[in-house]
N, C-alpha and C positions, 0 to 999 in steps of 0.2 A: 174666361172661368168668371164666374158671380160670385159675389159679393160674400154670398151664405156661403158655397161651396170652397172658396179659398179659407171662408174663416173655420168651416171643421178643418179643413186639411191643415191649419195652422197650429188650429188647436189639439190635432191629432200627432204632432209632430212636439209641442210641445210636453203634453203627458207620455207619449213614451220618451223623452230624456228625462221628465222627473220621474220616470219608474226607475231607468237606469241610476240616476243619481243620486236621491233618496231612497229609493225602496217603497216608496209608497205603494199600497194598494189600490187599484183603481175604481174600486169598488167602494173607497172611502171617499166619497166625494168633499165634508169639508174639508181634511187634509190635502188633497190638493187645488180644491181650491185660495187656500189657505199660502201654500206655493206659490200659485202663480200669482196669485193679488201682492206676496211682498215683494215675486220678481221682474213685474209690473210699477211697483214704487219704485225699485231698485232700476227700473231704467228711466222713470219720470227723473228722477233726482240726475243720473246724469247726462241725459240731455238739457236741463234744466241748466246744468252748470257747464256747458259746453257752449249756450245760447249767448252769443254778444249784440249786445242794441249796436253796435258798428258796424257789423259783420254785414253785407246787403248781402241777398240772393244775386245769381246770374241774371241779366238783361240781353236781350236779342236788338238785333235790327227788326225792324216793322214789318220786312220781307220776308222774315220769319213766324210771326202773324199769322194763325188760318182765319178766315172768318166763318167759317160753319163750326163755333165752335162743339164737341162733345156735348151732346145730352146725360146725366148722371145723377138718378137719383133712384131709393127701392123703390118706387111706381113710375107706371108708365108716364108720358110726356101729356096726355092727354089728361090728368089726372091734376097736372101743376096747381099752385094758387092762382086765381084771377084779380088782381087788388086794382081796385080803382082808384087812380090818384085822387078822387074829390073827396074822398069817404078815409084814405089812408092816412094814419097817424102812429109814428113813429113814440114809442110811450119811453119813457125813464123811470129807472127807481134806483134803491138803494145809495149808494154815497158820493149823490150827484146836489148839486146846489140850485140849480133852475131844471125843475122836475116840467114843464110845460111839453106838453106835445110837440112835433116837429109833420109840417106837411111836405110833402113831396116836394112842393114848391121849393120852402125853405131848404130844405135840405139841397136842391138844385141849385141855389145860392150862393152856397159855400166855396172857398178857392178850392180849385181842383186840380189835380195834376196827371198826369199820364204814364203806366211803366209795362214793359213788356216782357213778361216773362214765364217761367216754365209752371204750370197746374201740375203735381204728381200726383195719381191717384193709386190710394192701398191695394187695387186691384192689379196694379203693374202695368195702366200706361199713363203716358204723360202728354200734355198739348201745349202749345204757347199761345198766348195769346194778350191780343192788345185790348188793357182796362184804362180807365178815364176813371177820375171821384175823386174824391176828401182824405188824405191821410186821419185816420181814426185819433190819433192823438189831436189833431185841429179841434176835431169835434169836441172833444174831453175836454178840451181846455175853454172850450166855446161858453159850455154847457157848466162846467165848476164841477168838473167830479175830483173828485180827490185821488189824485195819482199818487197818493204812497196807500193806498188801497191794493190788495193783493191781488186781485180778479176783477176782469170783466166778463159778465155772462149776456147770452142773447137766447130771445125765444124765439121761432119760427110760425108766420102761419099756417106752415104745412106739418105742424106738431114738433117740426125739431129742437134743438135747444143745444147750447156747447157755450165752452168759453175757454180765455185765455188767460193767462199771467198777464201781468201790468208790463213788464219790459215788452213782452210781443203787443201787447195792445198801442204802446205807444214808438214802434220798432217804424223807422220811417217809410218803409216800404208795406205796413199796413195797411188797409185804404177803403173806403167804405166806396163802392162801385157801384157806379150809378151809369155806365155804359161799356158796349160791349163790340169791339172794332169800329169806335165812330160814333157808332147806333144807342139811343135808349134801350139799357138792358131787357132783354124778350123776358116775356113772362118766365119759361122754359127755364129760364136758367136765374129766376130772381129778382125781377119788379117788387117795388123801385131799386132795393136795390141789395145786396150779398157781397159780404167779409170777402177779398181778396187778401191771403195771408200766405205770402208765396215762398215764408221760413217756413209753413205745418205744411202735411198732407194735407189734399183734398180734403178730408174729410170734417176738418178744425174750421173749414168756409164755407160757414151757413149761407143761405139763401134766404130770401123772402121775410128779413127781419125784423120785427112789428116791435121789438122789446130791447133795450140794452140795460143793463141796471150794471152798480160797482159793490164790490163786497168783498170782506175777507176768509171767506167761507168761499172753499174751490166748489165752481160748478160742477154741475153733473154737465155729462155728454154723452149724446145718442146713444155714437157704437160705442167711445170707452164703458159705456153702462153695459155695453154687450160684447167686453173683453179687449177691446183696442187701449195700448197706450193711451193715457190722457193727454199727455206732455208732445207727442208725436210732431217734432220740429227738429229743426236745427240751432 
């Protein structure tokens, strides 16, 4: 089932339930959208309240990690951005003390660790992968980010955008992933790096990241702007 089809079905079930529960006339789009927005905001608050910075997502033995990780995007593999290491710069903005851009070489020189975790897609599939990179927490500390700010946002070379709450950004398993299965991250999976957040659904793991910003204003998200819950994690 495609993501669009699943989205339509989920919206259909939601609208049907709302008709029964609230008596909303489905022709009254503003009323329906208002109720849906309130349900979504309530879900976000519940998920945020349940989140614990000390609770780890399950990890797995290396034998469970796949070598050929599934490609997933709203566009074909051949349309994935091709970023050149010599030209790439990671831009920083917002509540960050040192906003100097970072090169791929500088990113790869950061301390790195490996995790073997499960990627869970909203489309209904999951896959275990071996990811290597730098905890986002370490990078944010290195650049003097204001860790009392509420959110961290990301902009990407393929037009994607996403944001996470600061507790998730500081979670020990939230990784700036530079490698997959011990190899430099392939182009189609987000070279030079993607966010790997095993406590979140897959669409909260942006690829081809070109900008990181720290803010007190909730960042927009590509799929949340299209009806999905913003928090989308545990």
